[in-house]
TORDREN-501568 format. One record per residue (C-alpha): residue number from 1; residue in one letter; y negated, z negated, x negated. Coordinates in Angstrom, 1 decimal. Layout:
REM residues N
    i  aa       v       w       u
  NUM   a       Y       Z       X
...
***
This chain:
REM residues 234
    i  aa       v       w       u
    1   x   -22.4   -41.2    18.5
    2   x   -21.5   -37.7    17.2
    3   x   -23.3   -36.7    13.9
    4   x   -23.9   -33.1    15.4
    5   x   -24.5   -33.1    19.3
    6   x   -25.1   -29.2    20.6
    7   x   -25.5   -28.7    24.2
    8   x   -25.9   -25.7    26.1
    9   x   -26.9   -23.6    23.2
   10   x   -28.1   -20.2    24.0
   11   x   -29.2   -17.4    22.1
   12   x   -30.2   -13.9    23.4
   13   x   -31.7   -11.0    21.1
   14   x   -34.1    -8.9    23.4
   15   x   -35.2    -5.6    22.6
   16   x   -37.2    -2.8    24.6
   17   x   -33.7    -1.5    25.7
   18   x   -31.5    -4.2    25.9
   19   x   -30.6    -7.9    25.9
   20   x   -27.9    -9.3    23.6
   21   x   -26.2   -12.4    24.4
   22   x   -25.1   -13.8    21.2
   23   x   -24.2   -17.4    22.4
   24   x   -23.8   -18.1    26.1
   25   x   -23.6   -21.9    26.4
   26   x   -21.9   -23.9    23.6
   27   x   -21.3   -27.3    23.8
   28   x   -19.9   -29.3    20.9
   29   x   -20.1   -32.8    19.2
   30   x   -19.0   -33.2    15.3
   31   x   -18.0   -36.5    14.0
   32   x   -19.7   -37.3    10.5
   33   x   -17.1   -36.5     7.9
   34   x   -15.6   -33.6     9.7
   35   x   -14.8   -30.3     7.8
   36   x   -15.0   -27.7    10.9
   37   x   -14.0   -24.2    10.8
   38   x   -15.7   -21.7    13.0
   39   x   -13.6   -18.6    13.4
   40   x   -13.9   -15.5    15.9
   41   x   -13.9   -11.7    15.6
   42   x   -17.0    -9.9    14.7
   43   x   -19.7   -10.1    17.0
   44   x   -18.4   -13.3    18.8
   45   x   -21.7   -15.4    17.5
   46   x   -20.3   -17.0    14.5
   47   x   -23.3   -16.1    12.2
   48   x   -26.0   -17.0    15.0
   49   x   -24.3   -20.2    15.5
   50   x   -24.9   -21.1    11.9
   51   x   -28.1   -20.0    11.6
   52   x   -29.3   -22.2    14.7
   53   x   -27.4   -25.0    13.2
   54   x   -29.3   -24.6     9.6
   55   x   -32.7   -24.3    11.3
   56   x   -33.1   -20.5    10.6
   57   x   -33.2   -19.4    14.1
   58   x   -34.7   -21.0    17.1
   59   x   -32.1   -20.9    20.2
   60   x   -33.2   -19.5    23.5
   61   x   -32.4   -22.5    25.2
   62   x   -30.1   -25.5    25.0
   63   x   -30.3   -28.5    22.6
   64   x   -29.2   -29.2    18.9
   65   x   -29.2   -33.0    17.6
   66   x   -28.5   -33.6    14.1
   67   x   -27.9   -37.6    13.1
   68   x   -30.1   -38.6    16.0
   69   x   -33.0   -36.0    15.4
   70   x   -33.9   -33.3    17.8
   71   x   -34.0   -30.3    15.3
   72   x   -36.0   -27.7    17.4
   73   x   -38.3   -30.5    18.6
   74   x   -39.5   -30.7    15.0
   75   x   -42.7   -28.6    14.0
   76   x   -42.4   -25.6    11.3
   77   x   -43.3   -28.0     8.3
   78   x   -41.0   -30.8     9.6
   79   x   -38.2   -28.2    10.0
   80   x   -38.7   -27.1     6.6
   81   x   -38.3   -30.6     5.4
   82   x   -35.2   -31.5     7.3
   83   x   -33.6   -28.3     5.7
   84   x   -34.2   -29.3     2.4
   85   x   -33.0   -33.1     2.7
   86   x   -30.4   -32.3     5.4
   87   x   -28.7   -29.3     4.7
   88   x   -27.0   -27.4     2.0
   89   x   -26.4   -23.6     2.2
   90   x   -23.6   -21.7     0.8
   91   x   -23.4   -17.9     1.3
   92   x   -20.6   -15.3     0.8
   93   x   -23.0   -13.2    -1.4
   94   x   -23.8   -16.1    -3.6
   95   x   -27.7   -15.6    -3.5
   96   x   -27.9   -16.4    -7.1
   97   x   -31.1   -15.5    -9.2
   98   x   -30.2   -12.9   -11.9
   99   x   -32.2   -13.8   -14.6
  100   x   -31.7   -17.7   -14.3
  101   x   -28.8   -19.5   -16.0
  102   x   -26.3   -21.2   -13.9
  103   x   -28.1   -24.9   -14.5
  104   x   -31.4   -23.3   -13.6
  105   x   -30.2   -21.8   -10.2
  106   x   -29.0   -25.2    -9.2
  107   x   -32.2   -26.7    -9.8
  108   x   -34.1   -24.6    -7.7
  109   x   -33.9   -26.9    -4.7
  110   x   -35.2   -29.3    -6.8
  111   x   -38.4   -27.3    -7.4
  112   x   -40.5   -29.2    -4.8
  113   x   -39.2   -32.6    -5.4
  114   x   -41.5   -35.0    -7.5
  115   x   -38.9   -35.8   -10.3
  116   x   -39.3   -35.5   -14.2
  117   x   -38.0   -31.9   -15.4
  118   x   -35.5   -33.8   -17.6
  119   x   -33.9   -35.6   -14.3
  120   x   -33.6   -32.4   -12.4
  121   x   -31.7   -30.7   -15.2
  122   x   -29.6   -33.9   -15.5
  123   x   -29.0   -33.7   -11.7
  124   x   -27.9   -29.9   -11.8
  125   x   -25.8   -30.6   -14.9
  126   x   -24.1   -33.4   -13.1
  127   x   -23.1   -31.4   -10.2
  128   x   -22.0   -28.3   -12.2
  129   x   -19.5   -30.8   -13.8
  130   x   -18.5   -31.9   -10.4
  131   x   -17.5   -28.2    -9.3
  132   x   -15.8   -28.0   -13.0
  133   x   -18.6   -25.6   -14.6
  134   x   -20.3   -28.0   -17.1
  135   x   -19.4   -25.5   -20.0
  136   x   -20.8   -22.4   -18.0
  137   x   -24.3   -24.0   -17.3
  138   x   -26.1   -21.6   -19.9
  139   x   -24.5   -18.5   -18.6
  140   x   -26.2   -16.0   -16.4
  141   x   -24.5   -14.8   -13.2
  142   x   -23.5   -11.9   -14.7
  143   x   -21.5   -13.5   -17.2
  144   x   -19.5   -15.5   -14.5
  145   x   -16.4   -14.5   -12.5
  146   x   -17.0   -14.3    -8.7
  147   x   -15.3   -17.7    -8.4
  148   x   -17.9   -19.2   -10.9
  149   x   -20.7   -18.0    -9.1
  150   x   -19.3   -19.2    -6.0
  151   x   -18.9   -22.6    -7.6
  152   x   -22.7   -22.1    -9.0
  153   x   -23.8   -21.7    -5.2
  154   x   -21.7   -24.8    -3.9
  155   x   -23.5   -26.8    -6.7
  156   x   -26.7   -25.4    -5.9
  157   x   -26.1   -26.8    -2.3
  158   x   -25.2   -30.1    -3.5
  159   x   -27.9   -31.0    -5.9
  160   x   -30.1   -32.5    -2.8
  161   x   -27.3   -34.6    -2.2
  162   x   -27.4   -33.5     1.7
  163   x   -24.9   -35.2     3.9
  164   x   -24.2   -31.8     5.8
  165   x   -23.0   -28.2     4.1
  166   x   -23.0   -25.1     6.0
  167   x   -21.0   -22.4     4.5
  168   x   -20.9   -18.8     5.4
  169   x   -17.8   -16.8     4.6
  170   x   -17.9   -18.5     1.2
  171   x   -14.7   -16.9     0.2
  172   x   -15.2   -13.2     1.8
  173   x   -15.6   -11.5    -1.3
  174   x   -13.0   -13.4    -3.5
  175   x    -9.2   -12.7    -4.4
  176   x    -6.7   -14.9    -2.7
  177   x    -6.1   -17.1    -5.6
  178   x    -9.9   -17.7    -6.3
  179   x   -10.2   -18.3    -2.4
  180   x    -7.7   -20.9    -2.4
  181   x    -9.5   -22.8    -5.4
  182   x   -12.8   -22.8    -3.6
  183   x   -11.2   -24.1    -0.3
  184   x    -9.3   -26.9    -2.4
  185   x   -13.1   -27.8    -3.7
  186   x   -14.5   -27.9    -0.3
  187   x   -11.6   -30.3     0.7
  188   x   -12.1   -32.5    -1.9
  189   x   -15.9   -32.4    -1.1
  190   x   -15.2   -33.5     2.3
  191   x   -12.7   -36.1     1.4
  192   x   -15.5   -37.7    -0.5
  193   x   -17.6   -37.9     3.1
  194   x   -19.5   -34.6     3.1
  195   x   -19.5   -32.9     6.6
  196   x   -19.1   -29.4     6.1
  197   x   -18.8   -26.7     8.9
  198   x   -17.7   -23.2     7.5
  199   x   -17.7   -19.7     9.1
  200   x   -14.6   -17.6     8.2
  201   x   -12.8   -14.7     9.3
  202   x    -9.8   -15.7     7.0
  203   x    -6.8   -17.3     9.2
  204   x    -5.3   -18.8     5.8
  205   x    -8.4   -20.9     5.6
  206   x    -7.7   -22.5     8.9
  207   x    -5.2   -25.2     7.1
  208   x    -8.0   -26.6     5.1
  209   x    -9.9   -27.7     8.4
  210   x    -9.9   -30.9    10.3
  211   x   -11.1   -29.0    13.1
  212   x   -11.1   -25.4    14.2
  213   x   -13.4   -23.8    16.7
  214   x   -13.2   -20.5    18.0
  215   x   -15.8   -18.6    19.5
  216   x   -15.3   -15.2    21.5
  217   x   -18.1   -13.5    23.5
  218   x   -20.5   -16.3    22.6
  219   x   -18.4   -19.0    23.8
  220   x   -16.1   -21.6    22.6
  221   x   -12.6   -20.1    23.2
  222   x   -10.5   -22.6    21.5
  223   x   -11.0   -26.3    19.9
  224   x    -8.2   -27.8    17.9
  225   x    -7.8   -30.3    15.5
  226   x    -5.8   -30.1    12.5
  227   x    -2.9   -32.1    14.0
  228   x    -2.6   -29.6    16.8
  229   x    -2.9   -26.7    14.6
  230   x     0.2   -28.3    12.6
  231   x     2.1   -29.0    15.6
  232   x     1.6   -25.2    17.2
  233   x     2.6   -23.8    13.7
  234   x     6.0   -26.2    13.5
***
């Protein structure tokens, strides 16, 4: 059974004047441990797709099952619990709290956990070390480079030890060399068993994915494994 099973996923945004069909019936099965890239032009439905996967936007119709759990059959509180336990989010804008140090930012998802403060701090330091930032733990975001801030954001996504990471354009505001370092880090995390779904507009990132899905006009237009991508390139 697939770790993620998406069936007939549709999302419509309705206003008084118009109805926009962001997703028009997406079917997708994702095996656990996959590094999946989601690409496509602006307005193709990428961000909507990721929002629905993350439990942040209810679909108009269709079904999303993650690890056997029908996500949108859950009530509000149970859905919030699911997001906390199963998902780690990484965004292009980092979303770091400016007056908190790197380690304090990483500790934020642990705030609701019944753990001693020292244990929370130790776990945050552990994941900062994993992303190569142990020596920057006490720095504020303003004292960190863009790549370092992105690593803090990745550490924060990892601190709850979720099985699934959702990343929305995580290299979009980084220079080429730093973007490659961040993609290599995601690749390492995936090699360690994490399932990662990443929305990106950068075609260079495609070589890091096990599988790439291209959305166009709210539908899956392409679905290629890494082997198929390499064969086409060669």
